[in-house]
C-alpha positions as CSV (number, residue, x, y, z in Angstrom):
1,X,-19.5,-6.3,-36.0
2,X,-19.4,-9.7,-34.1
3,X,-16.2,-10.9,-33.1
4,X,-15.6,-14.8,-32.9
5,X,-14.0,-15.8,-29.9
6,X,-13.5,-19.7,-29.0
7,X,-13.9,-21.0,-25.5
8,X,-10.9,-21.5,-23.5
9,X,-10.1,-25.3,-22.7
10,X,-10.8,-26.1,-18.9
11,X,-8.8,-28.4,-16.7
12,X,-9.6,-30.2,-13.5
13,X,-8.5,-29.0,-10.6
14,X,-5.8,-31.6,-8.6
15,X,-5.8,-32.5,-5.4
16,X,-3.2,-30.6,-3.4
17,X,-3.0,-27.5,-5.3
18,X,-2.1,-24.6,-3.9
19,X,-2.3,-20.6,-4.6
20,X,0.5,-18.2,-5.3
21,X,0.8,-15.7,-2.6
22,X,2.7,-12.4,-3.1
23,X,6.3,-12.4,-2.5
24,X,8.2,-9.1,-2.0
25,X,12.1,-9.5,-2.6
26,X,13.9,-7.3,-0.3
27,X,17.9,-6.7,-0.2
28,X,19.8,-9.3,1.5
29,X,22.5,-6.5,2.9
30,X,21.6,-3.1,3.2
31,X,23.8,0.0,4.8
32,X,21.8,3.0,7.0
33,X,22.4,5.3,4.0
34,X,20.0,3.1,1.9
35,X,16.6,4.1,1.1
36,X,14.3,3.2,3.8
37,X,12.3,1.5,1.3
38,X,14.8,-1.1,1.1
39,X,13.7,-2.6,4.5
40,X,9.8,-1.9,4.3
41,X,7.7,-4.7,3.9
42,X,5.4,-3.0,0.9
43,X,1.7,-4.2,1.5
44,X,0.8,-3.8,-2.3
45,X,3.0,-6.4,-2.4
46,X,2.8,-8.7,0.7
47,X,-0.4,-9.9,2.5
48,X,-0.4,-8.6,5.8
49,X,-1.0,-11.4,8.6
50,X,-4.0,-10.3,10.8
51,X,-6.3,-11.3,13.7
52,X,-9.3,-10.5,15.5
53,X,-9.4,-8.4,18.9
54,X,-11.6,-11.6,20.2
55,X,-9.4,-13.8,19.2
56,X,-7.4,-16.1,22.2
57,X,-3.9,-15.1,22.5
58,X,-3.1,-18.8,22.3
59,X,-4.6,-18.8,18.7
60,X,-3.2,-15.5,17.8
61,X,0.4,-16.8,18.7
62,X,-0.1,-20.0,17.0
63,X,-0.7,-17.6,14.0
64,X,2.4,-15.9,14.5
65,X,4.1,-19.0,14.2
66,X,2.2,-20.8,11.4
67,X,3.4,-17.3,9.5
68,X,6.7,-16.7,10.6
69,X,5.9,-13.4,11.5
70,X,6.4,-11.1,15.1
71,X,3.5,-9.1,14.5
72,X,0.0,-9.0,13.8
73,X,-2.4,-6.4,12.7
74,X,-5.4,-6.4,15.1
75,X,-8.6,-5.8,13.0
76,X,-12.4,-5.0,14.3
77,X,-15.6,-6.0,12.9
78,X,-15.7,-3.5,10.2
79,X,-12.0,-4.4,8.8
80,X,-10.7,-1.5,10.3
81,X,-7.5,-1.4,12.7
82,X,-8.2,-1.9,16.2
83,X,-4.5,-2.4,17.2
84,X,-1.2,-4.5,16.8
85,X,-0.2,-7.6,18.5
86,X,3.8,-8.4,18.9
87,X,5.3,-11.5,20.1
88,X,6.6,-9.6,22.7
89,X,3.2,-8.9,24.0
90,X,2.2,-12.4,23.9
91,X,5.5,-13.6,25.5
92,X,6.4,-10.7,28.0
93,X,4.7,-9.4,30.7
94,X,1.4,-8.4,29.7
95,X,0.0,-12.0,29.8
96,X,0.8,-12.0,33.8
97,X,-0.5,-8.8,34.8
98,X,-3.4,-9.2,32.7
99,X,-4.0,-12.6,35.0
100,X,-2.8,-10.7,38.1
101,X,-5.5,-7.9,37.6
102,X,-8.5,-9.8,36.1
103,X,-7.7,-13.6,37.2
104,X,-8.3,-16.7,34.9
105,X,-6.1,-18.9,33.3
106,X,-4.0,-18.3,30.5
107,X,-6.8,-19.6,28.2
108,X,-8.7,-16.7,29.0
109,X,-6.6,-14.1,27.5
110,X,-7.7,-12.2,24.3
111,X,-5.6,-10.5,21.8
112,X,-7.6,-7.4,23.1
113,X,-6.1,-7.6,26.6
114,X,-2.7,-7.4,25.7
115,X,-2.7,-5.7,22.3
116,X,-1.1,-2.2,21.6
117,X,-4.7,-0.3,20.8
118,X,-5.5,2.1,17.7
119,X,-5.3,5.0,20.2
120,X,-1.8,4.2,21.6
121,X,-0.2,4.0,18.0
122,X,2.0,6.2,16.0
123,X,2.6,6.1,12.1
124,X,5.0,7.1,9.5
125,X,3.7,8.9,6.3
126,X,4.9,7.2,3.5
127,X,5.5,10.2,1.5
128,X,8.2,11.2,4.3
129,X,9.7,7.6,4.3
130,X,10.0,7.4,0.2
131,X,12.7,10.4,1.0
132,X,14.3,8.5,4.2
133,X,17.4,6.4,4.6
134,X,17.3,3.1,6.7
135,X,19.4,5.1,9.4
136,X,16.1,7.1,9.6
137,X,13.9,4.4,10.4
138,X,16.4,3.0,12.5
139,X,16.6,6.3,14.7
140,X,12.7,6.2,14.9
141,X,12.2,3.1,16.2
142,X,14.9,3.9,18.6
143,X,13.3,7.1,19.8
144,X,9.9,5.2,20.3
145,X,11.0,2.3,21.8
146,X,9.4,0.3,19.3
147,X,10.0,-3.0,17.3
148,X,7.7,-2.2,14.5
149,X,5.8,0.9,12.8
150,X,3.5,1.1,10.6
151,X,3.8,3.4,7.1
152,X,0.3,4.9,6.2
153,X,-0.8,6.4,3.0
154,X,-3.7,9.0,3.2
155,X,-6.5,9.6,0.5
156,X,-7.4,13.0,-0.6
157,X,-10.0,12.9,2.7
158,X,-7.1,12.5,4.9
159,X,-8.3,9.0,5.9
160,X,-5.1,6.8,6.6
161,X,-4.5,3.5,5.4
162,X,-1.7,1.1,6.3
163,X,0.7,0.6,3.3
164,X,3.5,-0.4,4.8
165,X,5.5,-1.6,7.9
166,X,9.2,-2.0,9.6
167,X,10.3,-4.4,12.0
168,X,13.6,-3.7,13.7
169,X,14.9,-7.6,13.6
170,X,14.4,-7.1,9.6
171,X,16.4,-4.2,9.6
172,X,18.9,-5.5,11.7
173,X,19.5,-8.9,9.7
174,X,19.6,-7.0,6.4
175,X,22.3,-4.8,8.2
176,X,24.1,-8.1,8.9
177,X,23.7,-8.1,12.7
178,X,23.2,-11.3,14.1
179,X,19.9,-10.8,16.1
180,X,20.0,-13.2,19.3
181,X,17.4,-11.6,21.1
182,X,13.9,-9.9,20.6
183,X,14.5,-7.0,23.0
184,X,14.9,-4.0,21.4
185,X,18.2,-2.6,23.2
186,X,19.7,-6.1,22.2
187,X,18.7,-5.7,18.8
188,X,19.8,-2.2,18.6
189,X,23.3,-2.9,20.2
190,X,23.3,-5.7,17.3
191,X,23.0,-3.1,14.6
192,X,26.0,-1.1,16.1
193,X,28.1,-3.3,16.5
194,X,27.5,-4.8,12.9
195,X,27.7,-1.0,11.8
196,X,31.1,-0.9,13.4
197,X,32.3,-3.9,12.0
198,X,31.0,-3.4,8.4
């Protein structure tokens, strides 16, 4: 039995057309007792911004500024995670230390020279995150002395896939803290002050 289908009308693509990007809307305000998912960037809903390990530090920094993020996933040539690059890595002591040890100029520094490598990274399990509260995430970031934490899901064969991420600055904003600095200690102090006020 043959169905009759009519063709769809086509239209020219207008100059200046863009494309739809996934958007995740997180609650504007949360409490420490709110579900952890309320402060997690869900990578099934939002595209992660990534960079290659062989990219120059300056290009990576420009990419962070362009996309309004403070962290990039660093990918190897097989699209697997090689590390993590944060704004603190770029703007902190790491570039100066690299130049003192290796010589060269600022323009010579590559992402791989200052990133946190995959071997140094610790992650949270999505199954535990599903039952956790915002307070658990804050405590985890504080304990690890990190501003970001990746969340992974595991396949049946035990392979990990990054499916989410937490940012202490994002959490602080959602808790109502006035984040003035990107130093972890200052951000944690702001969170404590916001909780005391609230």
